[in-house]
C-alpha positions in Angstrom: 95.5 86.4 107.7 96.7 88.9 110.2 95.9 92.6 110.3 98.2 94.8 108.2 100.8 96.6 110.3 101.4 100.3 109.6 103.5 103.1 110.9 104.3 106.7 110.2 107.5 108.5 111.1 108.9 112.0 111.0 112.6 112.9 110.6 113.9 116.3 111.3 117.4 116.6 109.8 120.3 118.9 110.8 120.2 121.6 108.2 123.7 120.8 106.9 122.7 117.1 106.5 119.2 117.5 105.1 120.1 116.9 101.4 122.2 113.9 102.4 119.5 112.4 104.5 116.9 113.0 101.8 119.0 111.0 99.3 119.7 108.2 101.8 116.0 107.8 102.7 115.1 107.9 99.0 117.6 105.1 98.4 115.5 102.9 100.7 112.3 103.2 98.8 112.7 100.7 95.9 114.5 98.0 97.8 112.0 98.2 100.6 109.0 98.0 98.2 110.6 94.8 96.8 110.7 93.1 100.2 108.4 90.3 101.0 105.6 91.5 103.1 105.9 95.2 102.2 102.4 96.4 101.1 103.2 100.1 100.9 106.2 102.3 101.5 106.1 106.0 100.9 108.6 108.8 101.6 107.5 112.5 101.7 108.7 116.0 102.4 106.4 118.3 104.5 104.7 120.9 102.3 105.1 123.6 105.0 108.6 122.7 105.9 110.4 120.7 103.1 113.3 120.0 105.5 111.0 117.7 107.5 110.7 114.2 106.0 107.9 111.7 106.6 107.5 108.1 105.8 104.5 105.8 105.8 104.8 102.0 105.7 102.3 99.2 105.6 103.5 95.7 106.2 101.6 92.4 105.9 102.5 91.7 109.5 104.7 92.9 112.4 107.0 90.0 111.7 107.6 91.3 108.2 108.5 94.8 109.6 110.8 93.2 112.1 112.6 91.3 109.3 112.9 94.6 107.4 114.5 96.3 110.4 117.1 93.5 110.8 118.5 94.1 107.3 122.0 95.5 107.2 121.1 98.8 105.6 118.4 99.4 108.2 120.6 98.5 111.1 123.3 100.8 109.8 120.9 103.6 109.4 119.5 103.1 112.9 123.0 103.1 114.4 124.0 106.3 112.6 120.6 108.2 112.5 121.6 110.8 115.1 124.4 111.9 112.8 121.7 113.3 110.5 118.9 114.3 112.9 118.3 117.2 115.3 116.1 114.9 117.4 115.3 111.2 117.3 112.8 109.9 114.8 109.2 110.3 115.8 107.6 106.9 115.0 104.0 106.1 115.5 102.8 102.5 115.1 99.3 102.4 113.8 96.3 100.1 114.0 94.8 100.0 110.5 91.1 100.5 110.8 90.3 100.5 107.1 92.4 98.0 105.2 91.5 97.4 101.5 89.2 94.5 100.9 87.1 95.0 104.1 83.9 96.8 104.6 83.9 99.8 107.0 
């Protein structure tokens, strides 16, 4: 089995679009969690600045993530993201050093 594939991202919305973006991103949670290969999918608001949103995803593989990103809802969001954001998404792809089921 391949190493889990994880990423974290930050979204900084335009003030007038923050509530709308929050609802849109929340609407992605349940369908994404139901996708094959999704191990974890979490959406957060920053405690210091609740207008900044963060997401954390863990996928069984990079291929599972790629399949997720090709879904119509994700492609539509990617194409329209700058309508909501003050700057582009900050996304960091991570090497998971401590997956469950392995000794440190």
